[in-house]
N, CA, C and O atoms as a Tripos MOL2 file, in Angstrom:
@<TRIPOS>MOLECULE
protein
  200   199    50     0     0
PROTEIN
NO_CHARGES

@<TRIPOS>ATOM
      1 N         -38.2210   45.3470  -39.8390 N.3       1 MET1
      2 CA        -37.0360   44.6870  -41.1440 C.3       1 MET1
      3 C         -37.4390   44.2210  -42.1620 C.2       1 MET1
      4 O         -38.4490   43.5200  -42.1010 O.2       1 MET1
      5 N         -36.8920   44.4120  -43.2390 N.am      2 MET2
      6 CA        -37.2800   43.8710  -44.5130 C.3       2 MET2
      7 C         -35.9420   42.8880  -44.9300 C.2       2 MET2
      8 O         -34.7380   43.1370  -44.8620 O.2       2 MET2
      9 N         -36.5710   41.8270  -45.3300 N.am      3 SER3
     10 CA        -35.6580   40.6450  -45.6680 C.3       3 SER3
     11 C         -36.2640   40.1370  -47.2020 C.2       3 SER3
     12 O         -37.4770   40.1290  -47.4090 O.2       3 SER3
     13 N         -35.2150   39.6910  -48.3040 N.am      4 ALA4
     14 CA        -34.8660   39.1820  -49.0320 C.3       4 ALA4
     15 C         -33.9160   38.2560  -49.2190 C.2       4 ALA4
     16 O         -33.0020   38.1310  -48.4040 O.2       4 ALA4
     17 N         -34.0310   37.3950  -50.4600 N.am      5 TRP5
     18 CA        -32.5990   36.4540  -50.1580 C.3       5 TRP5
     19 C         -31.5890   37.5300  -50.3530 C.2       5 TRP5
     20 O         -31.5970   38.5290  -51.0720 O.2       5 TRP5
     21 N         -30.7680   37.0810  -49.5640 N.am      6 GLY6
     22 CA        -29.4430   37.8010  -49.4790 C.3       6 GLY6
     23 C         -29.5700   39.0090  -49.0280 C.2       6 GLY6
     24 O         -28.4150   39.4250  -48.9380 O.2       6 GLY6
     25 N         -30.3630   39.9060  -48.6540 N.am      7 ALA7
     26 CA        -30.5040   40.8910  -48.1120 C.3       7 ALA7
     27 C         -31.6630   41.3430  -46.9250 C.2       7 ALA7
     28 O         -32.7480   40.8800  -46.5730 O.2       7 ALA7
     29 N         -31.0750   42.1530  -46.6360 N.am      8 GLN8
     30 CA        -32.1520   42.3900  -45.0750 C.3       8 GLN8
     31 C         -31.4160   44.2510  -44.8240 C.2       8 GLN8
     32 O         -30.3170   44.7580  -45.0490 O.2       8 GLN8
     33 N         -32.7320   44.7590  -44.2610 N.am      9 VAL9
     34 CA        -32.3340   45.9370  -44.0420 C.3       9 VAL9
     35 C         -33.6760   46.3930  -42.8720 C.2       9 VAL9
     36 O         -34.9020   46.3130  -42.9390 O.2       9 VAL9
     37 N         -32.7600   46.8650  -41.8790 N.am     10 GLY10
     38 CA        -33.6640   47.5720  -40.3750 C.3      10 GLY10
     39 C         -34.4340   48.6570  -40.4830 C.2      10 GLY10
     40 O         -33.7880   49.6180  -40.9020 O.2      10 GLY10
     41 N         -35.4170   48.8570  -40.2990 N.am     11 LEU11
     42 CA        -36.2810   50.2170  -40.4670 C.3      11 LEU11
     43 C         -36.6140   50.8160  -39.6270 C.2      11 LEU11
     44 O         -37.0610   50.3570  -38.5770 O.2      11 LEU11
     45 N         -36.4690   52.0070  -39.9030 N.am     12 ASP12
     46 CA        -36.7040   52.9370  -38.4910 C.3      12 ASP12
     47 C         -38.3240   53.3650  -38.0550 C.2      12 ASP12
     48 O         -38.7460   53.5730  -36.9170 O.2      12 ASP12
     49 N         -39.0470   53.4210  -39.3060 N.am     13 SER13
     50 CA        -40.7250   53.3750  -38.8800 C.3      13 SER13
     51 C         -41.2840   52.7990  -40.7300 C.2      13 SER13
     52 O         -40.6990   52.6340  -41.8000 O.2      13 SER13
     53 N         -42.7080   52.6650  -40.2270 N.am     14 PRO14
     54 CA        -43.3050   51.9760  -41.4970 C.3      14 PRO14
     55 C         -43.4600   53.0830  -42.8770 C.2      14 PRO14
     56 O         -43.8680   52.8760  -44.0200 O.2      14 PRO14
     57 N         -42.9450   54.3130  -42.2120 N.am     15 ASP15
     58 CA        -42.7030   55.5020  -43.0610 C.3      15 ASP15
     59 C         -41.3290   55.6990  -43.8720 C.2      15 ASP15
     60 O         -40.9160   56.7620  -44.3360 O.2      15 ASP15
     61 N         -40.6820   54.3710  -43.9410 N.am     16 ASP16
     62 CA        -39.0900   54.5530  -43.8540 C.3      16 ASP16
     63 C         -38.8570   54.7790  -45.4840 C.2      16 ASP16
     64 O         -39.3510   53.9760  -46.2750 O.2      16 ASP16
     65 N         -38.1000   55.8870  -45.9310 N.am     17 GLU17
     66 CA        -38.2680   55.7810  -47.4590 C.3      17 GLU17
     67 C         -37.4630   54.5490  -48.1760 C.2      17 GLU17
     68 O         -37.4860   54.4380  -49.4020 O.2      17 GLU17
     69 N         -36.8560   53.7660  -47.4650 N.am     18 ARG18
     70 CA        -36.0500   52.9210  -48.2380 C.3      18 ARG18
     71 C         -36.7050   51.7010  -48.5960 C.2      18 ARG18
     72 O         -36.2280   50.8520  -49.3490 O.2      18 ARG18
     73 N         -38.4520   51.6170  -47.7000 N.am     19 ILE19
     74 CA        -39.2110   50.4450  -48.2960 C.3      19 ILE19
     75 C         -39.4880   50.3170  -49.7080 C.2      19 ILE19
     76 O         -39.6740   49.2670  -50.3230 O.2      19 ILE19
     77 N         -39.4930   51.3390  -50.0970 N.am     20 GLY20
     78 CA        -39.9500   51.3680  -51.6510 C.3      20 GLY20
     79 C         -38.4840   51.3250  -52.8180 C.2      20 GLY20
     80 O         -38.3820   50.8910  -53.9650 O.2      20 GLY20
     81 N         -37.7550   51.8170  -52.1320 N.am     21 LEU21
     82 CA        -36.1160   50.9370  -52.7430 C.3      21 LEU21
     83 C         -35.9910   50.0180  -52.3480 C.2      21 LEU21
     84 O         -35.0300   49.6480  -53.0220 O.2      21 LEU21
     85 N         -36.2400   49.1070  -51.6160 N.am     22 PHE22
     86 CA        -36.0370   47.9260  -51.3440 C.3      22 PHE22
     87 C         -36.8790   46.9420  -52.1120 C.2      22 PHE22
     88 O         -36.3970   45.9170  -52.5940 O.2      22 PHE22
     89 N         -38.2680   47.3090  -52.2270 N.am     23 VAL23
     90 CA        -39.2540   46.2810  -53.0150 C.3      23 VAL23
     91 C         -38.7830   46.7700  -54.4180 C.2      23 VAL23
     92 O         -38.6770   45.7990  -55.1680 O.2      23 VAL23
     93 N         -38.5270   47.7160  -54.9060 N.am     24 SER24
     94 CA        -38.2260   47.9080  -56.2000 C.3      24 SER24
     95 C         -36.8800   47.1700  -56.6380 C.2      24 SER24
     96 O         -36.7170   46.9740  -57.8430 O.2      24 SER24
     97 N         -36.0340   46.8040  -55.8520 N.am     25 LYS25
     98 CA        -34.8350   46.1800  -56.4450 C.3      25 LYS25
     99 C         -34.6430   44.8570  -55.8620 C.2      25 LYS25
    100 O         -33.6530   44.1940  -56.1680 O.2      25 LYS25
    101 N         -35.9950   44.1920  -54.5980 N.am     26 TYR26
    102 CA        -35.8470   42.7670  -54.5360 C.3      26 TYR26
    103 C         -36.8880   42.2990  -55.4250 C.2      26 TYR26
    104 O         -36.6640   41.2180  -55.9700 O.2      26 TYR26
    105 N         -38.1880   42.9920  -55.7390 N.am     27 TRP27
    106 CA        -39.2160   42.0240  -56.2810 C.3      27 TRP27
    107 C         -39.0640   41.2030  -56.9740 C.2      27 TRP27
    108 O         -38.0480   41.3470  -57.6530 O.2      27 TRP27
    109 N         -39.6720   40.2390  -57.1830 N.am     28 GLN28
    110 CA        -39.3190   39.1480  -58.1110 C.3      28 GLN28
    111 C         -37.7840   39.1500  -58.7360 C.2      28 GLN28
    112 O         -37.4640   39.2520  -59.9200 O.2      28 GLN28
    113 N         -37.0080   39.0180  -57.6700 N.am     29 SER29
    114 CA        -35.4260   39.3090  -57.9590 C.3      29 SER29
    115 C         -35.0820   37.7840  -58.7370 C.2      29 SER29
    116 O         -35.6850   36.7430  -58.4740 O.2      29 SER29
    117 N         -34.0510   37.9080  -59.6780 N.am     30 PRO30
    118 CA        -33.5850   36.7370  -60.2780 C.3      30 PRO30
    119 C         -32.8120   36.0010  -59.7000 C.2      30 PRO30
    120 O         -32.7620   34.8780  -60.2020 O.2      30 PRO30
    121 N         -32.0770   36.1850  -58.7070 N.am     31 ASP31
    122 CA        -31.5460   35.5260  -57.5700 C.3      31 ASP31
    123 C         -32.4140   34.9810  -56.5840 C.2      31 ASP31
    124 O         -31.7050   34.1650  -55.9970 O.2      31 ASP31
    125 N         -32.9740   34.9740  -56.3280 N.am     32 ALA32
    126 CA        -34.1750   33.7400  -55.6450 C.3      32 ALA32
    127 C         -34.0270   32.5810  -56.3160 C.2      32 ALA32
    128 O         -33.7690   32.1730  -57.4480 O.2      32 ALA32
    129 N         -34.2900   32.1710  -55.1870 N.am     33 PRO33
    130 CA        -34.2510   30.1170  -55.5840 C.3      33 PRO33
    131 C         -35.2330   29.9450  -56.7530 C.2      33 PRO33
    132 O         -34.9200   29.3610  -57.7900 O.2      33 PRO33
    133 N         -36.6740   30.5940  -56.4820 N.am     34 GLU34
    134 CA        -37.3980   30.3500  -57.7770 C.3      34 GLU34
    135 C         -37.9730   32.0340  -58.1410 C.2      34 GLU34
    136 O         -38.9340   32.6590  -57.6910 O.2      34 GLU34
    137 N         -36.8270   32.4390  -59.2320 N.am     35 PRO35
    138 CA        -37.1020   33.4890  -59.5660 C.3      35 PRO35
    139 C         -38.8850   33.4240  -60.6940 C.2      35 PRO35
    140 O         -39.2750   32.5820  -61.5030 O.2      35 PRO35
    141 N         -39.5010   34.6840  -60.2140 N.am     36 GLY36
    142 CA        -40.6610   34.6720  -60.8650 C.3      36 GLY36
    143 C         -42.0560   33.9220  -60.1940 C.2      36 GLY36
    144 O         -43.2090   34.1760  -60.5440 O.2      36 GLY36
    145 N         -41.6210   32.8650  -59.0660 N.am     37 ALA37
    146 CA        -42.8080   32.1050  -58.2000 C.3      37 ALA37
    147 C         -43.9650   32.8990  -58.0010 C.2      37 ALA37
    148 O         -43.6830   34.0960  -57.9610 O.2      37 ALA37
    149 N         -44.8510   32.7140  -57.8990 N.am     38 ALA38
    150 CA        -46.1800   33.7690  -57.4340 C.3      38 ALA38
    151 C         -45.8950   33.2240  -55.6950 C.2      38 ALA38
    152 O         -45.4890   32.1630  -55.2200 O.2      38 ALA38
    153 N         -46.2730   34.3520  -55.1740 N.am     39 CYS39
    154 CA        -46.3780   34.3590  -53.7510 C.3      39 CYS39
    155 C         -47.9130   34.1560  -52.9900 C.2      39 CYS39
    156 O         -48.3470   34.7810  -52.0220 O.2      39 CYS39
    157 N         -48.6210   32.9830  -53.8270 N.am     40 THR40
    158 CA        -50.1340   32.4730  -53.3040 C.3      40 THR40
    159 C         -49.5710   31.4100  -52.0650 C.2      40 THR40
    160 O         -48.5310   31.0470  -51.5150 O.2      40 THR40
    161 N         -50.8230   31.2300  -52.0550 N.am     41 GLY41
    162 CA        -51.4710   29.8100  -50.6420 C.3      41 GLY41
    163 C         -50.4550   30.3450  -49.5340 C.2      41 GLY41
    164 O         -49.8810   29.3670  -49.0540 O.2      41 GLY41
    165 N         -50.2280   30.9650  -49.2300 N.am     42 GLY42
    166 CA        -49.2340   31.4450  -47.9530 C.3      42 GLY42
    167 C         -50.3330   31.4250  -46.4410 C.2      42 GLY42
    168 O         -49.9280   31.1190  -45.3190 O.2      42 GLY42
    169 N         -51.5860   31.7780  -46.7370 N.am     43 VAL43
    170 CA        -52.2280   32.3280  -45.5360 C.3      43 VAL43
    171 C         -52.9950   31.3870  -45.5090 C.2      43 VAL43
    172 O         -53.4770   31.3250  -44.3780 O.2      43 VAL43
    173 N         -53.6240   30.1000  -46.5690 N.am     44 ASP44
    174 CA        -54.4600   29.1470  -46.2840 C.3      44 ASP44
    175 C         -54.0440   28.0820  -47.1070 C.2      44 ASP44
    176 O         -55.0200   27.4320  -47.4830 O.2      44 ASP44
    177 N         -53.0060   27.6680  -47.5160 N.am     45 ALA45
    178 CA        -52.4180   26.4500  -48.2580 C.3      45 ALA45
    179 C         -52.7080   25.3330  -47.2790 C.2      45 ALA45
    180 O         -52.8140   25.4940  -46.0630 O.2      45 ALA45
    181 N         -52.8170   24.2810  -47.8700 N.am     46 PRO46
    182 CA        -52.7800   23.0340  -47.0080 C.3      46 PRO46
    183 C         -51.8360   22.8680  -46.2690 C.2      46 PRO46
    184 O         -50.7230   23.0610  -46.7590 O.2      46 PRO46
    185 N         -51.9110   22.5480  -45.1590 N.am     47 GLY47
    186 CA        -50.7540   21.8820  -44.1000 C.3      47 GLY47
    187 C         -50.5820   23.2120  -43.3290 C.2      47 GLY47
    188 O         -49.8270   23.2530  -42.3570 O.2      47 GLY47
    189 N         -51.0160   23.9010  -43.5930 N.am     48 ARG48
    190 CA        -50.4590   25.4510  -43.0150 C.3      48 ARG48
    191 C         -50.8390   25.2960  -41.0810 C.2      48 ARG48
    192 O         -51.7210   24.6950  -40.4690 O.2      48 ARG48
    193 N         -49.6600   26.1760  -40.6310 N.am     49 THR49
    194 CA        -50.5220   25.6680  -38.9050 C.3      49 THR49
    195 C         -50.4730   27.0500  -38.4650 C.2      49 THR49
    196 O         -49.5020   27.7620  -38.7160 O.2      49 THR49
    197 N         -51.6730   27.5280  -37.6980 N.am     50 ALA50
    198 CA        -51.5180   28.6380  -36.8080 C.3      50 ALA50
    199 C         -50.7220   29.6120  -36.1250 C.2      50 ALA50
    200 O         -51.2550   30.4290  -35.3740 O.2      50 ALA50
@<TRIPOS>BOND
     1     1     2 1
     2     2     3 1
     3     3     4 2
     4     3     5 am
     5     5     6 1
     6     6     7 1
     7     7     8 2
     8     7     9 am
     9     9    10 1
    10    10    11 1
    11    11    12 2
    12    11    13 am
    13    13    14 1
    14    14    15 1
    15    15    16 2
    16    15    17 am
    17    17    18 1
    18    18    19 1
    19    19    20 2
    20    19    21 am
    21    21    22 1
    22    22    23 1
    23    23    24 2
    24    23    25 am
    25    25    26 1
    26    26    27 1
    27    27    28 2
    28    27    29 am
    29    29    30 1
    30    30    31 1
    31    31    32 2
    32    31    33 am
    33    33    34 1
    34    34    35 1
    35    35    36 2
    36    35    37 am
    37    37    38 1
    38    38    39 1
    39    39    40 2
    40    39    41 am
    41    41    42 1
    42    42    43 1
    43    43    44 2
    44    43    45 am
    45    45    46 1
    46    46    47 1
    47    47    48 2
    48    47    49 am
    49    49    50 1
    50    50    51 1
    51    51    52 2
    52    51    53 am
    53    53    54 1
    54    54    55 1
    55    55    56 2
    56    55    57 am
    57    57    58 1
    58    58    59 1
    59    59    60 2
    60    59    61 am
    61    61    62 1
    62    62    63 1
    63    63    64 2
    64    63    65 am
    65    65    66 1
    66    66    67 1
    67    67    68 2
    68    67    69 am
    69    69    70 1
    70    70    71 1
    71    71    72 2
    72    71    73 am
    73    73    74 1
    74    74    75 1
    75    75    76 2
    76    75    77 am
    77    77    78 1
    78    78    79 1
    79    79    80 2
    80    79    81 am
    81    81    82 1
    82    82    83 1
    83    83    84 2
    84    83    85 am
    85    85    86 1
    86    86    87 1
    87    87    88 2
    88    87    89 am
    89    89    90 1
    90    90    91 1
    91    91    92 2
    92    91    93 am
    93    93    94 1
    94    94    95 1
    95    95    96 2
    96    95    97 am
    97    97    98 1
    98    98    99 1
    99    99   100 2
   100    99   101 am
   101   101   102 1
   102   102   103 1
   103   103   104 2
   104   103   105 am
   105   105   106 1
   106   106   107 1
   107   107   108 2
   108   107   109 am
   109   109   110 1
   110   110   111 1
   111   111   112 2
   112   111   113 am
   113   113   114 1
   114   114   115 1
   115   115   116 2
   116   115   117 am
   117   117   118 1
   118   118   119 1
   119   119   120 2
   120   119   121 am
   121   121   122 1
   122   122   123 1
   123   123   124 2
   124   123   125 am
   125   125   126 1
   126   126   127 1
   127   127   128 2
   128   127   129 am
   129   129   130 1
   130   130   131 1
   131   131   132 2
   132   131   133 am
   133   133   134 1
   134   134   135 1
   135   135   136 2
   136   135   137 am
   137   137   138 1
   138   138   139 1
   139   139   140 2
   140   139   141 am
   141   141   142 1
   142   142   143 1
   143   143   144 2
   144   143   145 am
   145   145   146 1
   146   146   147 1
   147   147   148 2
   148   147   149 am
   149   149   150 1
   150   150   151 1
   151   151   152 2
   152   151   153 am
   153   153   154 1
   154   154   155 1
   155   155   156 2
   156   155   157 am
   157   157   158 1
   158   158   159 1
   159   159   160 2
   160   159   161 am
   161   161   162 1
   162   162   163 1
   163   163   164 2
   164   163   165 am
   165   165   166 1
   166   166   167 1
   167   167   168 2
   168   167   169 am
   169   169   170 1
   170   170   171 1
   171   171   172 2
   172   171   173 am
   173   173   174 1
   174   174   175 1
   175   175   176 2
   176   175   177 am
   177   177   178 1
   178   178   179 1
   179   179   180 2
   180   179   181 am
   181   181   182 1
   182   182   183 1
   183   183   184 2
   184   183   185 am
   185   185   186 1
   186   186   187 1
   187   187   188 2
   188   187   189 am
   189   189   190 1
   190   190   191 1
   191   191   192 2
   192   191   193 am
   193   193   194 1
   194   194   195 1
   195   195   196 2
   196   195   197 am
   197   197   198 1
   198   198   199 1
   199   199   200 2
@<TRIPOS>SUBSTRUCTURE
     1 MET1         2 RESIDUE 1 A MET
     2 MET2         6 RESIDUE 1 A MET
     3 SER3        10 RESIDUE 1 A SER
     4 ALA4        14 RESIDUE 1 A ALA
     5 TRP5        18 RESIDUE 1 A TRP
     6 GLY6        22 RESIDUE 1 A GLY
     7 ALA7        26 RESIDUE 1 A ALA
     8 GLN8        30 RESIDUE 1 A GLN
     9 VAL9        34 RESIDUE 1 A VAL
    10 GLY10       38 RESIDUE 1 A GLY
    11 LEU11       42 RESIDUE 1 A LEU
    12 ASP12       46 RESIDUE 1 A ASP
    13 SER13       50 RESIDUE 1 A SER
    14 PRO14       54 RESIDUE 1 A PRO
    15 ASP15       58 RESIDUE 1 A ASP
    16 ASP16       62 RESIDUE 1 A ASP
    17 GLU17       66 RESIDUE 1 A GLU
    18 ARG18       70 RESIDUE 1 A ARG
    19 ILE19       74 RESIDUE 1 A ILE
    20 GLY20       78 RESIDUE 1 A GLY
    21 LEU21       82 RESIDUE 1 A LEU
    22 PHE22       86 RESIDUE 1 A PHE
    23 VAL23       90 RESIDUE 1 A VAL
    24 SER24       94 RESIDUE 1 A SER
    25 LYS25       98 RESIDUE 1 A LYS
    26 TYR26      102 RESIDUE 1 A TYR
    27 TRP27      106 RESIDUE 1 A TRP
    28 GLN28      110 RESIDUE 1 A GLN
    29 SER29      114 RESIDUE 1 A SER
    30 PRO30      118 RESIDUE 1 A PRO
    31 ASP31      122 RESIDUE 1 A ASP
    32 ALA32      126 RESIDUE 1 A ALA
    33 PRO33      130 RESIDUE 1 A PRO
    34 GLU34      134 RESIDUE 1 A GLU
    35 PRO35      138 RESIDUE 1 A PRO
    36 GLY36      142 RESIDUE 1 A GLY
    37 ALA37      146 RESIDUE 1 A ALA
    38 ALA38      150 RESIDUE 1 A ALA
    39 CYS39      154 RESIDUE 1 A CYS
    40 THR40      158 RESIDUE 1 A THR
    41 GLY41      162 RESIDUE 1 A GLY
    42 GLY42      166 RESIDUE 1 A GLY
    43 VAL43      170 RESIDUE 1 A VAL
    44 ASP44      174 RESIDUE 1 A ASP
    45 ALA45      178 RESIDUE 1 A ALA
    46 PRO46      182 RESIDUE 1 A PRO
    47 GLY47      186 RESIDUE 1 A GLY
    48 ARG48      190 RESIDUE 1 A ARG
    49 THR49      194 RESIDUE 1 A THR
    50 ALA50      198 RESIDUE 1 A ALA
């Protein structure tokens, strides 16, 4: 499953050709709550729980 703001697609395999199309369409989407925001700090940010 791939998810973006307001969109999801179920995948058949890691080789599914729709992965590239989905990423191209929704990468840094202007429809996201914080368009253009970096996706950093998600792994080791303060307050992270294991």
